[in-house]
PLY file of the C-alpha trace (Angstrom):
ply
format ascii 1.0
element vertex 285
property float x
property float y
property float z
element edge 284
property int vertex1
property int vertex2
end_header
82.84 97.96 115.94
81.22 95.79 118.62
78.51 93.11 118.76
76.17 92.54 121.70
76.17 88.72 121.78
73.66 88.67 124.65
71.21 90.52 122.43
71.98 88.13 119.55
71.31 85.13 121.80
68.08 86.70 123.02
66.81 87.08 119.44
67.81 83.60 118.31
65.15 80.81 118.32
65.14 78.89 121.62
63.92 75.41 122.66
62.27 74.93 126.03
61.95 71.59 127.83
59.02 71.09 130.20
59.85 68.87 133.20
57.50 65.96 133.95
54.71 66.30 136.52
55.67 65.56 140.08
53.70 62.35 140.72
54.27 58.68 141.51
53.14 55.74 139.40
52.39 52.24 140.78
52.63 49.10 138.63
51.39 45.60 139.72
52.61 42.42 137.95
51.12 38.93 138.54
53.29 35.82 139.09
54.97 34.68 135.92
56.94 31.52 135.11
59.32 31.56 132.23
61.83 29.08 130.86
64.94 30.40 129.23
66.38 27.88 126.79
70.15 27.48 126.59
71.75 30.05 124.37
74.49 28.70 122.18
77.24 31.23 121.62
78.15 31.36 117.92
81.60 30.01 117.22
83.10 32.94 115.29
82.45 35.75 115.65
80.35 36.30 118.75
77.00 37.94 117.84
77.05 40.61 120.54
80.68 41.48 119.90
80.04 41.66 116.16
77.15 44.07 116.71
79.31 46.08 119.05
81.98 46.38 116.35
79.33 47.39 113.82
78.08 50.07 116.20
81.64 51.35 116.71
82.12 51.55 112.94
78.84 53.45 112.52
79.78 55.89 115.29
83.21 56.48 113.75
81.72 57.07 110.28
79.14 59.45 111.73
81.79 61.49 113.53
83.85 61.66 110.34
80.80 62.86 108.40
80.10 65.55 111.02
83.75 66.65 110.98
83.79 66.88 107.17
80.60 68.94 107.20
82.02 71.34 109.79
85.19 71.71 107.72
83.12 72.38 104.60
81.18 75.14 106.38
84.37 76.77 107.68
86.04 76.57 104.25
83.22 78.48 102.52
84.98 81.77 103.32
88.32 80.67 101.82
87.73 81.87 98.20
86.88 85.41 99.34
89.88 85.45 101.68
92.19 84.27 98.87
91.04 87.12 96.63
91.75 89.63 99.40
95.16 88.08 100.17
96.12 88.10 96.47
95.21 91.79 96.15
97.23 92.62 99.27
100.30 90.75 98.01
100.11 92.32 94.56
99.95 95.74 96.19
103.14 94.95 98.11
105.08 94.22 94.89
103.51 97.17 92.94
103.31 95.54 89.50
102.38 98.87 87.88
105.68 100.37 89.06
107.59 97.40 87.61
105.90 97.87 84.22
106.49 101.64 84.28
110.20 101.12 85.02
110.49 98.66 82.16
108.62 100.99 79.82
111.10 103.79 80.54
114.05 101.46 79.88
112.50 100.27 76.60
111.78 103.86 75.49
115.41 104.92 76.12
116.68 101.99 74.05
114.22 102.71 71.24
115.14 106.42 71.13
118.84 105.51 70.99
118.15 103.18 68.08
116.12 105.88 66.37
118.93 108.46 66.63
121.46 106.03 65.17
119.12 105.12 62.34
118.29 108.75 61.58
121.99 109.62 61.23
122.50 106.86 58.65
119.32 107.76 56.77
120.26 111.44 56.64
123.65 110.62 55.10
122.13 108.08 52.72
119.60 110.62 51.44
122.43 112.73 49.99
123.97 109.88 47.98
123.00 108.26 44.68
121.43 104.81 45.14
124.09 103.12 42.97
127.08 104.42 44.91
129.19 102.17 47.12
128.71 104.44 50.12
124.90 104.21 49.76
125.09 100.43 49.73
127.41 100.41 52.74
125.02 102.65 54.67
122.11 100.35 53.72
124.05 97.40 55.09
124.62 99.29 58.34
120.89 100.09 58.53
119.99 96.43 58.09
122.42 95.39 60.82
121.16 98.17 63.10
117.52 97.06 62.64
118.46 93.44 63.31
120.24 94.43 66.54
117.20 96.44 67.65
114.84 93.54 67.01
117.09 91.32 69.11
117.29 93.93 71.86
113.51 94.41 71.80
112.95 90.65 72.25
115.44 90.55 75.13
113.76 93.48 76.89
110.32 91.85 76.62
111.76 88.56 77.87
113.31 90.32 80.88
109.94 91.90 81.72
108.12 88.58 81.48
110.76 86.84 83.59
110.54 89.51 86.28
106.74 89.41 86.35
106.82 85.63 86.46
109.18 85.67 89.47
106.84 88.06 91.26
103.81 85.88 90.44
105.64 82.81 91.73
106.53 84.58 94.98
102.92 85.71 95.38
101.67 82.17 94.77
104.11 80.73 97.31
103.00 83.22 99.97
99.35 82.66 99.03
99.77 78.90 99.42
101.37 79.47 102.82
98.42 81.55 104.00
96.01 78.96 102.60
97.76 76.13 104.50
97.79 78.20 107.69
94.06 78.93 107.35
93.21 75.26 106.71
95.35 74.17 109.68
93.59 76.67 111.94
90.16 75.53 110.73
91.06 71.88 111.33
92.22 72.69 114.86
88.97 74.55 115.62
86.84 71.70 114.25
88.84 69.08 116.14
88.38 71.11 119.31
84.62 71.14 118.73
84.62 67.39 118.09
86.54 66.72 121.31
83.83 68.57 123.23
81.19 66.12 122.00
80.44 63.01 124.12
82.08 59.72 123.11
79.12 57.46 122.25
81.32 54.35 122.37
81.30 54.64 126.17
77.61 53.70 126.12
78.12 50.44 124.22
77.87 47.14 126.17
81.13 45.40 127.09
82.47 42.38 125.24
80.45 39.22 125.97
82.63 36.19 126.81
80.23 33.84 128.73
77.72 31.38 127.39
74.23 31.84 128.84
72.91 28.56 130.50
69.25 27.58 130.83
67.28 29.25 133.65
63.84 28.65 135.17
62.67 31.44 137.38
59.40 32.50 139.02
58.67 36.16 138.98
56.51 36.95 142.07
54.03 39.75 142.19
55.63 43.01 142.87
54.84 46.68 143.21
56.95 49.06 141.23
56.87 52.70 142.33
58.27 55.27 140.02
59.11 58.31 142.08
58.93 61.77 140.62
62.20 63.09 139.32
62.97 66.78 139.30
64.57 67.42 135.93
64.80 71.17 136.34
68.46 71.25 137.51
69.51 69.09 134.55
67.53 71.26 132.18
69.14 74.40 133.58
72.62 72.88 133.21
71.82 71.81 129.66
70.50 75.25 128.73
73.58 76.90 130.24
75.86 74.53 128.30
73.99 75.10 125.04
74.07 78.88 125.63
77.84 78.89 126.13
78.42 76.69 123.07
76.15 78.89 120.96
77.96 82.02 122.14
81.33 80.42 121.28
80.16 79.54 117.76
78.64 83.01 117.29
81.98 84.63 118.17
83.76 82.47 115.58
81.16 83.34 112.92
81.43 87.02 113.91
85.20 86.98 113.43
84.82 85.47 109.96
82.06 87.95 109.08
84.13 90.89 110.35
87.10 89.72 108.27
84.93 89.65 105.14
83.60 93.15 105.92
87.07 94.47 106.83
85.74 95.28 110.31
87.65 95.09 113.58
85.82 93.58 116.52
86.08 95.41 119.82
84.63 95.05 123.31
84.73 98.79 123.92
81.28 100.30 124.63
82.31 103.34 122.58
82.71 101.25 119.41
80.01 101.26 116.75
77.18 98.82 117.50
76.90 96.35 114.59
74.53 93.91 116.32
71.61 94.45 113.92
73.86 94.18 110.89
75.29 90.90 112.20
71.78 89.56 112.89
70.76 90.33 109.31
73.82 88.43 108.13
72.83 85.40 110.26
69.27 85.50 108.95
70.57 85.59 105.39
72.61 82.40 105.93
69.57 80.32 106.92
0 1
1 2
2 3
3 4
4 5
5 6
6 7
7 8
8 9
9 10
10 11
11 12
12 13
13 14
14 15
15 16
16 17
17 18
18 19
19 20
20 21
21 22
22 23
23 24
24 25
25 26
26 27
27 28
28 29
29 30
30 31
31 32
32 33
33 34
34 35
35 36
36 37
37 38
38 39
39 40
40 41
41 42
42 43
43 44
44 45
45 46
46 47
47 48
48 49
49 50
50 51
51 52
52 53
53 54
54 55
55 56
56 57
57 58
58 59
59 60
60 61
61 62
62 63
63 64
64 65
65 66
66 67
67 68
68 69
69 70
70 71
71 72
72 73
73 74
74 75
75 76
76 77
77 78
78 79
79 80
80 81
81 82
82 83
83 84
84 85
85 86
86 87
87 88
88 89
89 90
90 91
91 92
92 93
93 94
94 95
95 96
96 97
97 98
98 99
99 100
100 101
101 102
102 103
103 104
104 105
105 106
106 107
107 108
108 109
109 110
110 111
111 112
112 113
113 114
114 115
115 116
116 117
117 118
118 119
119 120
120 121
121 122
122 123
123 124
124 125
125 126
126 127
127 128
128 129
129 130
130 131
131 132
132 133
133 134
134 135
135 136
136 137
137 138
138 139
139 140
140 141
141 142
142 143
143 144
144 145
145 146
146 147
147 148
148 149
149 150
150 151
151 152
152 153
153 154
154 155
155 156
156 157
157 158
158 159
159 160
160 161
161 162
162 163
163 164
164 165
165 166
166 167
167 168
168 169
169 170
170 171
171 172
172 173
173 174
174 175
175 176
176 177
177 178
178 179
179 180
180 181
181 182
182 183
183 184
184 185
185 186
186 187
187 188
188 189
189 190
190 191
191 192
192 193
193 194
194 195
195 196
196 197
197 198
198 199
199 200
200 201
201 202
202 203
203 204
204 205
205 206
206 207
207 208
208 209
209 210
210 211
211 212
212 213
213 214
214 215
215 216
216 217
217 218
218 219
219 220
220 221
221 222
222 223
223 224
224 225
225 226
226 227
227 228
228 229
229 230
230 231
231 232
232 233
233 234
234 235
235 236
236 237
237 238
238 239
239 240
240 241
241 242
242 243
243 244
244 245
245 246
246 247
247 248
248 249
249 250
250 251
251 252
252 253
253 254
254 255
255 256
256 257
257 258
258 259
259 260
260 261
261 262
262 263
263 264
264 265
265 266
266 267
267 268
268 269
269 270
270 271
271 272
272 273
273 274
274 275
275 276
276 277
277 278
278 279
279 280
280 281
281 282
282 283
283 284
């Protein structure tokens, strides 16, 4: 099946930014005298540098929180995938066939025991209970029953051991798929995080100079704020957001298709599942 992502984007909620009016603004300031007292730099640590370090810590903690949240969202599909993987692996080993094979082996052993026991019972039925031969046959019956009980326990133990080995192999393969899925999710989230701007670049540099006293006269001045055409920046931003949204939609579509056992295709002849995918997105809000 196929999904028309352009149609999905067209039906998603959008945010429009209106550029400012094209006009100039004039500001007049009268003469001002101001005295800046000497600023003593704290001994240890420097105030500005300490605030810069606090800002770096806050940025790092925020990025970690965002990364953890993205991982949590991606991992929501893991339980359903594990159930599907477990069913697929169990089908490969065919546990029903293993039990049927064991059942046939147990039935053959039980029938062999029954034939041996019937022969002794048939002979014993023709003898008086107080005869030596009757007692000898009874002893053989007791030994035969004891051997069968031991054989029955061994057969059940063999079945349990075989099923346990299969379960262990399934668990090992399931753990491998789980680790591979988590590794892939972490790589995708890290890739998304690397695409985000590094806010630490906007922090002020380390301050190493002590500010002396200054006395300065601010003359009257005219400040003209020219109009700025923000439309190119807005268009670039909208294009960037559109591409990022399309990338995330494709990832969500792959996860959704995996849950539905669908196969995504770009062929125009494939079944159009756009409306079904849109209903899925609306249900996740």
